[in-house]
All heavy atoms as TSV, in Angstrom:
chain	resi	resn	atom	element	x	y	z
A	1	MET	N	N	6.867	-18.877	6.960
A	1	MET	CA	C	5.649	-18.154	6.698
A	1	MET	C	C	5.672	-17.572	5.288
A	1	MET	O	O	4.724	-17.714	4.547
A	1	MET	CB	C	5.498	-17.056	7.757
A	1	MET	CG	C	4.237	-16.229	7.679
A	1	MET	SD	S	4.129	-14.738	6.636
A	1	MET	CE	C	5.568	-13.830	6.944
A	2	ALA	N	N	6.775	-16.930	4.920
A	2	ALA	CA	C	6.857	-16.294	3.607
A	2	ALA	C	C	6.843	-17.330	2.492
A	2	ALA	O	O	6.155	-17.168	1.485
A	2	ALA	CB	C	8.103	-15.422	3.509
A	3	ALA	N	N	7.595	-18.410	2.669
A	3	ALA	CA	C	7.645	-19.458	1.646
A	3	ALA	C	C	6.286	-20.131	1.506
A	3	ALA	O	O	5.854	-20.439	0.394
A	3	ALA	CB	C	8.717	-20.482	1.985
A	4	ALA	N	N	5.601	-20.341	2.613
A	4	ALA	CA	C	4.277	-20.963	2.561
A	4	ALA	C	C	3.288	-20.061	1.830
A	4	ALA	O	O	2.484	-20.528	1.023
A	4	ALA	CB	C	3.775	-21.263	3.971
A	5	ARG	N	N	3.358	-18.768	2.106
A	5	ARG	CA	C	2.456	-17.818	1.429
A	5	ARG	C	C	2.739	-17.783	-0.064
A	5	ARG	O	O	1.834	-17.818	-0.884
A	5	ARG	CB	C	2.623	-16.420	2.042
A	5	ARG	CG	C	1.764	-15.364	1.397
A	5	ARG	CD	C	0.279	-15.637	1.671
A	5	ARG	NE	N	-0.533	-14.657	1.015
A	5	ARG	CZ	C	-1.269	-14.897	-0.083
A	5	ARG	NH1	N	-1.285	-16.097	-0.624
A	5	ARG	NH2	N	-1.998	-13.958	-0.610
A	6	ALA	N	N	4.013	-17.736	-0.430
A	6	ALA	CA	C	4.396	-17.711	-1.845
A	6	ALA	C	C	4.010	-19.015	-2.535
A	6	ALA	O	O	3.533	-19.007	-3.671
A	6	ALA	CB	C	5.894	-17.459	-1.980
A	7	GLY	N	N	4.209	-20.131	-1.854
A	7	GLY	CA	C	3.904	-21.433	-2.437
A	7	GLY	C	C	2.426	-21.650	-2.700
A	7	GLY	O	O	2.060	-22.500	-3.501
A	8	GLY	N	N	1.574	-20.878	-2.043
A	8	GLY	CA	C	0.136	-21.002	-2.230
A	8	GLY	C	C	-0.411	-20.229	-3.417
A	8	GLY	O	O	-1.615	-20.258	-3.691
A	9	ILE	N	N	0.442	-19.546	-4.137
A	9	ILE	CA	C	-0.002	-18.739	-5.273
A	9	ILE	C	C	0.051	-19.576	-6.541
A	9	ILE	O	O	1.037	-20.292	-6.785
A	9	ILE	CB	C	0.886	-17.477	-5.408
A	9	ILE	CG1	C	0.686	-16.608	-4.161
A	9	ILE	CG2	C	0.565	-16.713	-6.683
A	9	ILE	CD1	C	1.588	-15.408	-4.096
A	10	ASP	N	N	-1.011	-19.501	-7.331
A	10	ASP	CA	C	-1.073	-20.257	-8.585
A	10	ASP	C	C	0.123	-19.933	-9.463
A	10	ASP	O	O	0.469	-18.768	-9.650
A	10	ASP	CB	C	-2.355	-19.932	-9.358
A	10	ASP	CG	C	-3.586	-20.580	-8.751
A	10	ASP	OD1	O	-3.438	-21.546	-7.979
A	10	ASP	OD2	O	-4.695	-20.114	-9.056
A	11	GLY	N	N	0.743	-20.977	-9.982
A	11	GLY	CA	C	1.890	-20.819	-10.855
A	11	GLY	C	C	3.215	-21.056	-10.167
A	11	GLY	O	O	4.240	-21.231	-10.814
A	12	VAL	N	N	3.219	-21.070	-8.830
A	12	VAL	CA	C	4.455	-21.303	-8.078
A	12	VAL	C	C	4.596	-22.806	-7.832
A	12	VAL	O	O	3.729	-23.431	-7.231
A	12	VAL	CB	C	4.454	-20.537	-6.737
A	12	VAL	CG1	C	5.677	-20.885	-5.911
A	12	VAL	CG2	C	4.384	-19.036	-6.985
A	13	SER	N	N	5.701	-23.381	-8.312
A	13	SER	CA	C	5.965	-24.807	-8.112
A	13	SER	C	C	6.640	-25.065	-6.777
A	13	SER	O	O	6.359	-26.065	-6.112
A	13	SER	CB	C	6.866	-25.334	-9.233
A	13	SER	OG	O	6.271	-25.139	-10.484
A	14	SER	N	N	7.557	-24.179	-6.390
A	14	SER	CA	C	8.226	-24.303	-5.096
A	14	SER	C	C	8.668	-22.914	-4.658
A	14	SER	O	O	8.800	-21.998	-5.467
A	14	SER	CB	C	9.425	-25.247	-5.185
A	14	SER	OG	O	10.413	-24.730	-6.045
A	15	ALA	N	N	8.876	-22.775	-3.356
A	15	ALA	CA	C	9.263	-21.474	-2.815
A	15	ALA	C	C	10.151	-21.656	-1.594
A	15	ALA	O	O	10.024	-22.639	-0.860
A	15	ALA	CB	C	8.026	-20.665	-2.438
A	16	GLY	N	N	11.030	-20.709	-1.408
A	16	GLY	CA	C	11.887	-20.673	-0.231
A	16	GLY	C	C	12.092	-19.225	0.162
A	16	GLY	O	O	11.842	-18.311	-0.619
A	17	SER	N	N	12.539	-19.013	1.383
A	17	SER	CA	C	12.762	-17.638	1.824
A	17	SER	C	C	13.945	-17.572	2.782
A	17	SER	O	O	14.306	-18.569	3.411
A	17	SER	CB	C	11.509	-17.067	2.490
A	17	SER	OG	O	11.187	-17.805	3.648
A	18	ARG	N	N	14.516	-16.377	2.856
A	18	ARG	CA	C	15.645	-16.140	3.749
A	18	ARG	C	C	15.542	-14.719	4.272
A	18	ARG	O	O	15.361	-13.772	3.501
A	18	ARG	CB	C	16.945	-16.310	2.990
A	18	ARG	CG	C	18.165	-16.065	3.852
A	18	ARG	CD	C	19.414	-16.142	3.056
A	18	ARG	NE	N	19.409	-17.364	2.261
A	18	ARG	CZ	C	20.478	-18.004	1.884
A	18	ARG	NH1	N	21.648	-17.542	2.213
A	18	ARG	NH2	N	20.398	-19.079	1.152
A	19	LEU	N	N	15.674	-14.576	5.586
A	19	LEU	CA	C	15.639	-13.262	6.223
A	19	LEU	C	C	17.051	-12.911	6.665
A	19	LEU	O	O	17.694	-13.678	7.388
A	19	LEU	CB	C	14.705	-13.272	7.429
A	19	LEU	CG	C	14.591	-11.969	8.213
A	19	LEU	CD1	C	13.993	-10.874	7.348
A	19	LEU	CD2	C	13.761	-12.180	9.466
A	20	ARG	N	N	17.513	-11.789	6.191
A	20	ARG	CA	C	18.824	-11.271	6.599
A	20	ARG	C	C	18.652	-9.801	6.943
A	20	ARG	O	O	18.379	-8.985	6.064
A	20	ARG	CB	C	19.831	-11.418	5.473
A	20	ARG	CG	C	20.222	-12.843	5.247
A	20	ARG	CD	C	21.692	-12.927	4.965
A	20	ARG	NE	N	22.083	-14.327	4.994
A	20	ARG	CZ	C	23.008	-14.832	4.230
A	20	ARG	NH1	N	23.632	-14.064	3.377
A	20	ARG	NH2	N	23.332	-16.093	4.338
A	21	GLY	N	N	18.817	-9.497	8.195
A	21	GLY	CA	C	18.638	-8.115	8.635
A	21	GLY	C	C	17.223	-7.651	8.365
A	21	GLY	O	O	16.265	-8.262	8.823
A	22	SER	N	N	17.091	-6.594	7.605
A	22	SER	CA	C	15.764	-6.035	7.321
A	22	SER	C	C	15.271	-6.409	5.926
A	22	SER	O	O	14.354	-5.791	5.411
A	22	SER	CB	C	15.791	-4.510	7.469
A	22	SER	OG	O	16.670	-3.958	6.506
A	23	ARG	N	N	15.890	-7.447	5.315
A	23	ARG	CA	C	15.481	-7.871	3.971
A	23	ARG	C	C	15.019	-9.321	3.999
A	23	ARG	O	O	15.713	-10.186	4.534
A	23	ARG	CB	C	16.626	-7.719	2.985
A	23	ARG	CG	C	16.997	-6.256	2.788
A	23	ARG	CD	C	17.797	-6.009	1.557
A	23	ARG	NE	N	17.257	-6.613	0.355
A	23	ARG	CZ	C	16.453	-6.010	-0.507
A	23	ARG	NH1	N	16.071	-4.782	-0.282
A	23	ARG	NH2	N	16.052	-6.624	-1.596
A	24	LEU	N	N	13.871	-9.552	3.414
A	24	LEU	CA	C	13.319	-10.893	3.267
A	24	LEU	C	C	13.353	-11.237	1.786
A	24	LEU	O	O	12.724	-10.563	0.977
A	24	LEU	CB	C	11.876	-10.928	3.786
A	24	LEU	CG	C	11.121	-12.229	3.606
A	24	LEU	CD1	C	11.802	-13.368	4.355
A	24	LEU	CD2	C	9.684	-12.068	4.090
A	25	ARG	N	N	14.122	-12.239	1.438
A	25	ARG	CA	C	14.247	-12.640	0.030
A	25	ARG	C	C	13.435	-13.910	-0.184
A	25	ARG	O	O	13.637	-14.904	0.514
A	25	ARG	CB	C	15.697	-12.882	-0.328
A	25	ARG	CG	C	15.870	-13.300	-1.763
A	25	ARG	CD	C	17.297	-13.061	-2.185
A	25	ARG	NE	N	17.550	-13.607	-3.490
A	25	ARG	CZ	C	17.589	-12.901	-4.591
A	25	ARG	NH1	N	17.360	-11.613	-4.543
A	25	ARG	NH2	N	17.853	-13.467	-5.749
A	26	VAL	N	N	12.534	-13.854	-1.138
A	26	VAL	CA	C	11.690	-14.991	-1.475
A	26	VAL	C	C	12.092	-15.476	-2.868
A	26	VAL	O	O	12.100	-14.695	-3.817
A	26	VAL	CB	C	10.188	-14.601	-1.459
A	26	VAL	CG1	C	9.319	-15.782	-1.819
A	26	VAL	CG2	C	9.809	-14.041	-0.098
A	27	SER	N	N	12.445	-16.745	-2.957
A	27	SER	CA	C	12.811	-17.356	-4.232
A	27	SER	C	C	11.728	-18.342	-4.626
A	27	SER	O	O	11.291	-19.144	-3.796
A	27	SER	CB	C	14.146	-18.089	-4.109
A	27	SER	OG	O	15.163	-17.193	-3.765
A	28	ILE	N	N	11.292	-18.262	-5.882
A	28	ILE	CA	C	10.259	-19.167	-6.362
A	28	ILE	C	C	10.721	-19.862	-7.636
A	28	ILE	O	O	11.571	-19.353	-8.357
A	28	ILE	CB	C	8.923	-18.438	-6.629
A	28	ILE	CG1	C	9.098	-17.363	-7.716
A	28	ILE	CG2	C	8.350	-17.860	-5.350
A	28	ILE	CD1	C	7.794	-16.803	-8.252
A	29	THR	N	N	10.151	-21.013	-7.870
A	29	THR	CA	C	10.327	-21.741	-9.117
A	29	THR	C	C	8.947	-21.893	-9.729
A	29	THR	O	O	7.965	-22.138	-9.019
A	29	THR	CB	C	10.957	-23.122	-8.871
A	29	THR	OG1	O	12.204	-22.941	-8.201
A	29	THR	CG2	C	11.194	-23.864	-10.165
A	30	THR	N	N	8.864	-21.737	-11.042
A	30	THR	CA	C	7.588	-21.813	-11.745
A	30	THR	C	C	7.761	-22.531	-13.076
A	30	THR	O	O	8.866	-22.589	-13.613
A	30	THR	CB	C	7.010	-20.400	-11.988
A	30	THR	OG1	O	5.764	-20.514	-12.674
A	30	THR	CG2	C	7.953	-19.526	-12.784
A	31	HIS	N	N	6.659	-23.056	-13.582
A	31	HIS	CA	C	6.673	-23.659	-14.910
A	31	HIS	C	C	6.437	-22.611	-16.005
A	31	HIS	O	O	6.598	-22.893	-17.180
A	31	HIS	CB	C	5.621	-24.769	-15.009
A	31	HIS	CG	C	4.220	-24.250	-14.878
A	31	HIS	ND1	N	3.625	-24.008	-13.651
A	31	HIS	CD2	C	3.317	-23.885	-15.815
A	31	HIS	CE1	C	2.411	-23.537	-13.852
A	31	HIS	NE2	N	2.192	-23.450	-15.146
A	32	LEU	N	N	6.068	-21.401	-15.603
A	32	LEU	CA	C	5.798	-20.328	-16.559
A	32	LEU	C	C	7.098	-19.819	-17.168
A	32	LEU	O	O	8.118	-19.730	-16.495
A	32	LEU	CB	C	5.076	-19.174	-15.871
A	32	LEU	CG	C	3.758	-19.499	-15.180
A	32	LEU	CD1	C	3.262	-18.285	-14.412
A	32	LEU	CD2	C	2.735	-19.964	-16.195
A	33	ARG	N	N	7.052	-19.468	-18.433
A	33	ARG	CA	C	8.252	-18.918	-19.087
A	33	ARG	C	C	8.435	-17.440	-18.762
A	33	ARG	O	O	9.546	-16.962	-18.617
A	33	ARG	CB	C	8.173	-19.120	-20.595
A	33	ARG	CG	C	8.291	-20.581	-20.963
A	33	ARG	CD	C	8.845	-20.723	-22.369
A	33	ARG	NE	N	8.933	-22.120	-22.736
A	33	ARG	CZ	C	10.043	-22.840	-22.631
A	33	ARG	NH1	N	11.132	-22.292	-22.163
A	33	ARG	NH2	N	10.055	-24.094	-22.998
A	34	SER	N	N	7.351	-16.706	-18.663
A	34	SER	CA	C	7.399	-15.294	-18.311
A	34	SER	C	C	7.095	-15.176	-16.815
A	34	SER	O	O	6.020	-15.560	-16.371
A	34	SER	CB	C	6.381	-14.512	-19.126
A	34	SER	OG	O	6.376	-13.167	-18.705
A	35	THR	N	N	8.052	-14.639	-16.061
A	35	THR	CA	C	7.911	-14.650	-14.605
A	35	THR	C	C	7.578	-13.293	-13.991
A	35	THR	O	O	7.293	-13.222	-12.808
A	35	THR	CB	C	9.209	-15.167	-13.960
A	35	THR	OG1	O	10.276	-14.267	-14.300
A	35	THR	CG2	C	9.531	-16.570	-14.414
A	36	ALA	N	N	7.621	-12.229	-14.762
A	36	ALA	CA	C	7.485	-10.881	-14.196
A	36	ALA	C	C	6.172	-10.684	-13.428
A	36	ALA	O	O	6.188	-10.194	-12.290
A	36	ALA	CB	C	7.612	-9.830	-15.286
A	37	ASP	N	N	5.045	-11.056	-14.022
A	37	ASP	CA	C	3.751	-10.866	-13.345
A	37	ASP	C	C	3.652	-11.724	-12.096
A	37	ASP	O	O	3.154	-11.275	-11.058
A	37	ASP	CB	C	2.594	-11.183	-14.292
A	37	ASP	CG	C	2.438	-10.145	-15.398
A	37	ASP	OD1	O	2.952	-9.019	-15.246
A	37	ASP	OD2	O	1.800	-10.473	-16.420
A	38	LEU	N	N	4.120	-12.957	-12.187
A	38	LEU	CA	C	4.072	-13.852	-11.032
A	38	LEU	C	C	4.981	-13.329	-9.919
A	38	LEU	O	O	4.608	-13.329	-8.753
A	38	LEU	CB	C	4.483	-15.271	-11.433
A	38	LEU	CG	C	4.464	-16.302	-10.313
A	38	LEU	CD1	C	3.063	-16.433	-9.708
A	38	LEU	CD2	C	4.953	-17.655	-10.832
A	39	GLN	N	N	6.142	-12.866	-10.285
A	39	GLN	CA	C	7.079	-12.322	-9.309
A	39	GLN	C	C	6.457	-11.130	-8.578
A	39	GLN	O	O	6.572	-11.013	-7.357
A	39	GLN	CB	C	8.357	-11.906	-10.029
A	39	GLN	CG	C	9.555	-11.784	-9.150
A	39	GLN	CD	C	10.832	-11.625	-9.963
A	39	GLN	OE1	O	10.887	-11.933	-11.144
A	39	GLN	NE2	N	11.865	-11.150	-9.321
A	40	ASP	N	N	5.776	-10.256	-9.306
A	40	ASP	CA	C	5.092	-9.117	-8.693
A	40	ASP	C	C	3.992	-9.577	-7.750
A	40	ASP	O	O	3.843	-9.047	-6.644
A	40	ASP	CB	C	4.500	-8.198	-9.753
A	40	ASP	CG	C	5.561	-7.429	-10.522
A	40	ASP	OD1	O	6.719	-7.348	-10.061
A	40	ASP	OD2	O	5.225	-6.910	-11.615
A	41	ALA	N	N	3.197	-10.562	-8.170
A	41	ALA	CA	C	2.099	-11.066	-7.341
A	41	ALA	C	C	2.628	-11.691	-6.053
A	41	ALA	O	O	2.067	-11.466	-4.968
A	41	ALA	CB	C	1.272	-12.082	-8.119
A	42	VAL	N	N	3.695	-12.450	-6.153
A	42	VAL	CA	C	4.298	-13.063	-4.968
A	42	VAL	C	C	4.825	-11.973	-4.038
A	42	VAL	O	O	4.582	-12.016	-2.823
A	42	VAL	CB	C	5.425	-14.044	-5.366
A	42	VAL	CG1	C	6.247	-14.450	-4.155
A	42	VAL	CG2	C	4.840	-15.270	-6.052
A	43	GLY	N	N	5.513	-11.000	-4.578
A	43	GLY	CA	C	6.041	-9.910	-3.757
A	43	GLY	C	C	4.948	-9.167	-3.007
A	43	GLY	O	O	5.079	-8.895	-1.811
A	44	ARG	N	N	3.860	-8.862	-3.703
A	44	ARG	CA	C	2.742	-8.157	-3.052
A	44	ARG	C	C	2.102	-9.018	-1.962
A	44	ARG	O	O	1.798	-8.523	-0.868
A	44	ARG	CB	C	1.697	-7.746	-4.083
A	44	ARG	CG	C	2.103	-6.570	-4.944
A	44	ARG	CD	C	0.939	-6.029	-5.767
A	44	ARG	NE	N	0.249	-7.064	-6.520
A	44	ARG	CZ	C	0.569	-7.451	-7.753
A	44	ARG	NH1	N	1.582	-6.872	-8.365
A	44	ARG	NH2	N	-0.117	-8.385	-8.371
A	45	ALA	N	N	1.886	-10.286	-2.247
A	45	ALA	CA	C	1.231	-11.177	-1.278
A	45	ALA	C	C	2.084	-11.368	-0.025
A	45	ALA	O	O	1.582	-11.291	1.107
A	45	ALA	CB	C	0.935	-12.528	-1.924
A	46	VAL	N	N	3.369	-11.598	-0.229
A	46	VAL	CA	C	4.256	-11.801	0.920
A	46	VAL	C	C	4.415	-10.506	1.701
A	46	VAL	O	O	4.371	-10.514	2.941
A	46	VAL	CB	C	5.626	-12.367	0.475
A	46	VAL	CG1	C	6.595	-12.401	1.644
A	46	VAL	CG2	C	5.451	-13.766	-0.114
A	47	GLN	N	N	4.557	-9.373	1.024
A	47	GLN	CA	C	4.689	-8.101	1.727
A	47	GLN	C	C	3.438	-7.821	2.560
A	47	GLN	O	O	3.539	-7.355	3.696
A	47	GLN	CB	C	4.934	-6.952	0.749
A	47	GLN	CG	C	5.244	-5.630	1.440
A	47	GLN	CD	C	6.581	-5.645	2.146
A	47	GLN	OE1	O	7.605	-5.816	1.520
A	47	GLN	NE2	N	6.573	-5.472	3.453
A	48	SER	N	N	2.265	-8.125	2.018
A	48	SER	CA	C	1.024	-7.935	2.764
A	48	SER	C	C	1.002	-8.798	4.022
A	48	SER	O	O	0.620	-8.337	5.104
A	48	SER	CB	C	-0.173	-8.262	1.872
A	48	SER	OG	O	-1.371	-8.161	2.605
A	49	SER	N	N	1.438	-10.042	3.905
A	49	SER	CA	C	1.485	-10.941	5.067
A	49	SER	C	C	2.480	-10.441	6.104
A	49	SER	O	O	2.211	-10.494	7.311
A	49	SER	CB	C	1.864	-12.362	4.629
A	49	SER	OG	O	0.847	-12.912	3.834
A	50	VAL	N	N	3.619	-9.961	5.652
A	50	VAL	CA	C	4.624	-9.421	6.574
A	50	VAL	C	C	4.079	-8.172	7.265
A	50	VAL	O	O	4.228	-8.012	8.484
A	50	VAL	CB	C	5.937	-9.101	5.817
A	50	VAL	CG1	C	6.880	-8.268	6.665
A	50	VAL	CG2	C	6.611	-10.396	5.381
A	51	ASP	N	N	3.436	-7.296	6.525
A	51	ASP	CA	C	2.869	-6.082	7.101
A	51	ASP	C	C	1.823	-6.409	8.160
A	51	ASP	O	O	1.726	-5.715	9.182
A	51	ASP	CB	C	2.255	-5.192	6.019
A	51	ASP	CG	C	3.300	-4.585	5.097
A	51	ASP	OD1	O	4.504	-4.613	5.426
A	51	ASP	OD2	O	2.903	-4.096	4.014
A	52	ASP	N	N	1.051	-7.476	7.943
A	52	ASP	CA	C	0.026	-7.879	8.902
A	52	ASP	C	C	0.618	-8.331	10.237
A	52	ASP	O	O	-0.068	-8.323	11.250
A	52	ASP	CB	C	-0.843	-9.005	8.332
A	52	ASP	CG	C	-1.776	-8.526	7.236
A	52	ASP	OD1	O	-1.945	-7.295	7.076
A	52	ASP	OD2	O	-2.335	-9.386	6.520
A	53	LEU	N	N	1.891	-8.714	10.242
A	53	LEU	CA	C	2.547	-9.132	11.484
A	53	LEU	C	C	2.818	-7.955	12.414
A	53	LEU	O	O	3.003	-8.136	13.611
A	53	LEU	CB	C	3.865	-9.850	11.183
A	53	LEU	CG	C	3.756	-11.181	10.460
A	53	LEU	CD1	C	5.147	-11.700	10.107
A	53	LEU	CD2	C	3.002	-12.195	11.308
A	54	GLY	N	N	2.864	-6.750	11.868
A	54	GLY	CA	C	3.071	-5.558	12.679
A	54	GLY	C	C	4.493	-5.373	13.166
A	54	GLY	O	O	4.721	-4.699	14.170
A	55	LEU	N	N	5.455	-5.957	12.486
A	55	LEU	CA	C	6.856	-5.796	12.879
A	55	LEU	C	C	7.324	-4.375	12.604
A	55	LEU	O	O	6.966	-3.784	11.595
A	55	LEU	CB	C	7.734	-6.775	12.092
A	55	LEU	CG	C	7.405	-8.257	12.243
A	55	LEU	CD1	C	8.268	-9.071	11.294
A	55	LEU	CD2	C	7.605	-8.708	13.671
A	56	MET	N	N	8.145	-3.858	13.499
A	56	MET	CA	C	8.689	-2.514	13.314
A	56	MET	C	C	10.187	-2.578	13.430
A	56	MET	O	O	10.678	-2.941	14.483
A	56	MET	CB	C	8.115	-1.556	14.347
A	56	MET	CG	C	6.624	-1.343	14.176
A	56	MET	SD	S	6.173	-0.868	12.539
A	56	MET	CE	C	6.080	0.866	12.680
A	57	PRO	N	N	10.924	-2.265	12.430
A	57	PRO	CA	C	10.449	-1.986	11.073
A	57	PRO	C	C	10.130	-3.285	10.343
A	57	PRO	O	O	10.722	-4.334	10.631
A	57	PRO	CB	C	11.634	-1.278	10.419
A	57	PRO	CG	C	12.826	-1.843	11.120
A	57	PRO	CD	C	12.384	-2.122	12.539
A	58	ALA	N	N	9.209	-3.196	9.425
A	58	ALA	CA	C	8.831	-4.372	8.635
A	58	ALA	C	C	9.938	-4.674	7.630
A	58	ALA	O	O	10.478	-3.764	7.008
A	58	ALA	CB	C	7.517	-4.120	7.903
A	59	PRO	N	N	10.304	-5.948	7.486
A	59	PRO	CA	C	11.319	-6.300	6.490
A	59	PRO	C	C	10.853	-5.941	5.082
A	59	PRO	O	O	9.663	-6.014	4.774
A	59	PRO	CB	C	11.450	-7.817	6.623
A	59	PRO	CG	C	10.858	-8.164	7.932
A	59	PRO	CD	C	9.835	-7.117	8.224
A	60	ARG	N	N	11.797	-5.554	4.246
A	60	ARG	CA	C	11.494	-5.307	2.835
A	60	ARG	C	C	11.568	-6.638	2.110
A	60	ARG	O	O	12.508	-7.411	2.297
A	60	ARG	CB	C	12.484	-4.326	2.232
A	60	ARG	CG	C	12.346	-2.928	2.800
A	60	ARG	CD	C	13.340	-2.001	2.193
A	60	ARG	NE	N	14.685	-2.635	2.284
A	60	ARG	CZ	C	15.769	-2.158	1.739
A	60	ARG	NH1	N	15.731	-1.050	1.057
A	60	ARG	NH2	N	16.929	-2.771	1.868
A	61	VAL	N	N	10.582	-6.889	1.264
A	61	VAL	CA	C	10.503	-8.151	0.542
A	61	VAL	C	C	11.070	-7.988	-0.859
A	61	VAL	O	O	10.709	-7.064	-1.581
A	61	VAL	CB	C	9.038	-8.653	0.463
A	61	VAL	CG1	C	8.939	-9.905	-0.390
A	61	VAL	CG2	C	8.494	-8.906	1.865
A	62	GLY	N	N	11.948	-8.890	-1.213
A	62	GLY	CA	C	12.475	-8.963	-2.569
A	62	GLY	C	C	12.185	-10.357	-3.105
A	62	GLY	O	O	12.141	-11.324	-2.337
A	63	THR	N	N	11.953	-10.466	-4.390
A	63	THR	CA	C	11.639	-11.772	-4.967
A	63	THR	C	C	12.593	-12.109	-6.104
A	63	THR	O	O	13.103	-11.225	-6.783
A	63	THR	CB	C	10.193	-11.828	-5.503
A	63	THR	OG1	O	10.023	-10.822	-6.487
A	63	THR	CG2	C	9.183	-11.625	-4.392
A	64	HIS	N	N	12.796	-13.387	-6.264
A	64	HIS	CA	C	13.596	-13.904	-7.369
A	64	HIS	C	C	12.834	-15.091	-7.941
A	64	HIS	O	O	12.426	-15.982	-7.196
A	64	HIS	CB	C	14.973	-14.342	-6.882
A	64	HIS	CG	C	15.756	-15.036	-7.945
A	64	HIS	ND1	N	16.342	-14.364	-8.995
A	64	HIS	CD2	C	16.025	-16.337	-8.137
A	64	HIS	CE1	C	16.942	-15.242	-9.777
A	64	HIS	NE2	N	16.765	-16.443	-9.266
A	65	ALA	N	N	12.638	-15.100	-9.238
A	65	ALA	CA	C	11.905	-16.186	-9.888
A	65	ALA	C	C	12.817	-16.933	-10.844
A	65	ALA	O	O	13.653	-16.344	-11.518
A	65	ALA	CB	C	10.692	-15.644	-10.631
A	66	ARG	N	N	12.631	-18.221	-10.881
A	66	ARG	CA	C	13.382	-19.103	-11.763
A	66	ARG	C	C	12.390	-20.033	-12.436
A	66	ARG	O	O	11.487	-20.535	-11.777
A	66	ARG	CB	C	14.373	-19.899	-10.921
A	66	ARG	CG	C	15.230	-20.845	-11.648
A	66	ARG	CD	C	16.187	-21.503	-10.623
A	66	ARG	NE	N	16.695	-22.721	-11.171
A	66	ARG	CZ	C	16.079	-23.898	-11.156
A	66	ARG	NH1	N	14.932	-24.021	-10.567
A	66	ARG	NH2	N	16.638	-24.953	-11.700
A	67	THR	N	N	12.537	-20.236	-13.728
A	67	THR	CA	C	11.640	-21.163	-14.402
A	67	THR	C	C	12.217	-22.567	-14.344
A	67	THR	O	O	13.439	-22.743	-14.276
A	67	THR	CB	C	11.406	-20.768	-15.885
A	67	THR	OG1	O	12.607	-20.914	-16.599
A	67	THR	CG2	C	10.878	-19.348	-15.995
A	68	GLU	N	N	11.352	-23.545	-14.377
A	68	GLU	CA	C	11.800	-24.934	-14.383
A	68	GLU	C	C	12.568	-25.246	-15.655
A	68	GLU	O	O	13.325	-26.188	-15.705
A	68	GLU	CB	C	10.604	-25.864	-14.222
A	68	GLU	CG	C	9.959	-25.739	-12.863
A	68	GLU	CD	C	8.676	-26.511	-12.735
A	68	GLU	OE1	O	8.190	-27.059	-13.731
A	68	GLU	OE2	O	8.142	-26.552	-11.616
A	69	HIS	N	N	12.408	-24.401	-16.669
A	69	HIS	CA	C	13.069	-24.600	-17.959
A	69	HIS	C	C	14.505	-24.080	-17.939
A	69	HIS	O	O	15.220	-24.249	-18.902
A	69	HIS	CB	C	12.283	-23.903	-19.071
A	69	HIS	CG	C	10.844	-24.323	-19.095
A	69	HIS	ND1	N	10.449	-25.561	-19.557
A	69	HIS	CD2	C	9.730	-23.695	-18.687
A	69	HIS	CE1	C	9.135	-25.653	-19.443
A	69	HIS	NE2	N	8.674	-24.537	-18.937
A	70	ASP	N	N	14.919	-23.421	-16.850
A	70	ASP	CA	C	16.277	-22.874	-16.742
A	70	ASP	C	C	17.327	-23.953	-16.553
A	70	ASP	O	O	18.506	-23.697	-16.706
A	70	ASP	CB	C	16.390	-21.886	-15.568
A	70	ASP	CG	C	15.719	-20.566	-15.861
A	70	ASP	OD1	O	15.385	-20.308	-17.039
A	70	ASP	OD2	O	15.506	-19.792	-14.922
A	71	ASP	N	N	16.935	-25.156	-16.199
A	71	ASP	CA	C	17.887	-26.232	-15.898
A	71	ASP	C	C	18.767	-26.580	-17.065
A	71	ASP	O	O	18.552	-26.562	-18.158
A	71	ASP	CB	C	17.163	-27.482	-15.428
A	71	ASP	CG	C	16.498	-27.243	-14.083
A	71	ASP	OD1	O	16.969	-26.359	-13.368
A	71	ASP	OD2	O	15.528	-27.941	-13.770
């Protein structure tokens, strides 16, 4: 669910997610060189989707962005 939500955001080339305990880590790859704004947008979108699930306690979302140019 989290990876699908992140992958639907403009600028995201690929996305994956991992839930461990109360932390949800979303990793994205982008063609953009500057990732800060995109990383924030992905974090907000995924956190909103998680909050809509009504889980108690809701997992905290963390994001990690990597550019395709990092290879």
